[in-house]
C-alpha positions, 0 to 999 in steps of 0.5 A: 504460529500454526503450520500452514494448510498448504492451500489457504495461503502462507499466513494461514494460522496467523491471527491479527487483531487490527484496531481499525484506523486510516491510511497506511495500517489498513493497507499493510494488513490487507496485504497480510490477510491476502496471504492467509492471515486471519484478521479481526477488526476492532471497530469503534462504535459509530464507525458504520456511519463514518464516510472515512470507512467507505473511502477505505473499503477496497483495502478493508477486504478479507477481515472479520469485524467487531465493534467494541466500546472501550469506555464501557468497563467490560470493553477492555475484558473483551479485547483481552479475550481477543488477544489471548489467541492472537499472533499480532496486534496492529494499531494506527493511532497517534502516539499515547492513544492506545496508552490512554486506553490501557492497551499500550505495549508495556501493559499488552506484552506483559499479559501477552509476551509472544504477541507482536505489537505493531504501531503505525504512525506518520512521524513516528512514536518520538521526535518534535513532530510525533504528535503532529498531523500529516498525510502522504504528501507531508512526509514525502516532502520532508524526506526529500522524496517530493522534491525529486518529482516533477519538472523545475518549472512547476511546483512538485506535484502530489503522487496520490498516496503511493510513497509514505502511505503505501510504502508505510503499509508495505513496511508494516508488512515486512516488519510483522513478518520479520517479527514473526520469523524472529519469534520463532527463535526467540519465543517472545514478541516485541514492538514493531515501530513503523512511521510513514516518514520512515517509508518515504525516507527508505524510498529515496535510497536509490536516488541518495546513493546517486546524489552521493556519487554526484550523478544526481542533481538537486535540480528537479527535472534535470536527472535521468530518472526524473523527466530530465532525460528525454529517453525516460520521460512521457510524451503527449500523443496526437489524441491528447493521450500519453506514452511513457519512454523508458529507453535508458540502455542503448540497445533499448534507445536504438529500438526507440530511435528506429520505431520512431524513424528518427535520423541516425544522428539521433543515437549519438544524442542519447548521452550528450546532455547539451543535446537533450533538448534537441533530442526531446523535441525530436521525439516529442514531434514524432509521438504528437503525430499519431494517437497513442494506441497507434504507438502502442501497437507499433512498439508492441513486442520491441525492446524499445520500452515504450507503453501506453499511459493507461487510466485505471479502467484501461489498465485493469483490462489490458491483455498482460494484466488479464493473462496474469489475473492481475485485477481479478478481485471485484470491489465488494462490501458495504457500498452505496446503491449503484456502485458496481464491482470494480476490479481490484488488484489481486493478492501479491506476491504469488506463491507456487504451493500456498497461493494468497486469496482474498478471504471475503469482502470488506465486512460492515462494522461488527458484522462477525461479532457473534462468530468472533466472541463464540470462537474466543470461548464465550458462552452464547448467553454471554455474548447476547448479554454483551450485545444487549448492554452495548459492550460489543456491537453487531452490524 
């Protein structure tokens, strides 16, 4: 790896070749791109018209793109040329897909022993489910994570794609970073095997620890952190909107009781499970008496741990996020007409000396083909020939 410049992000000088996929892998690579990595996305022919690409436009930021036809005899040669200057390869296909294209880790690492080869799958590279389709909901279900969500009276609700998908993307980023650090010592790369089901499993560690200690019940909605406790729950307000209450510690609960104007007897109810339903009714009645934003203002600046449940647009403009510029990146890229630049999350985490930044919008498929190939050492006339014969394509 090259030394960072001090201003272009801590991963400046790291080059990643990303085979375009869906789900968790693009999010993990986005995190690395935000921190300064130079990412070249390898798109397949026809990618520009694939609707699933549009769905991922928010997480495709910070890349350049080249379309390579791996069915063309010279497509593999183009990939080899790009890998020669790369630090990391990322692919998110089902097990065996890269091997069928002659680009499995055994072949690639034999030619490029310093490369970090990161693989993202749903179920992992082996096991009875390895080649089976799945989504975030399935991985969360099979690891027990989904069972901990929602009231016992209803089916467990989907939690968007926050658990296995985004958890898997973060696991990918951690794995790549760890492998890069290890390579500084050993001088050689390795395979990083990331599975979304492993990410979902990892996220259950705290609850599993409580369960092992007898402090967590398998009954949903009966525990401290799953909505069972009336002081760690959400409540409907007079205007139909909601507040979130996380007043676990006694001083925080006391601030909640005082802010709601509950009777002093409520303090003794906090850890008396036999009175939790009574306490929930008391709290619920008070919140139902005023609109959400009245409660938000009343509890502002207190330690009651009461916050409004904001929708996506409200969250982006909240004063706290505005002060931290937490949603300071407009959505940009190959978007349909009429779509505005909705605010997207800013790079995280934050660095004092080498801050990350979004290097550019999501690229159209193939938009950087010429520059990428010239950087790889190909003569301009060779590049034009590859484009004319469809080995590679530009936007």
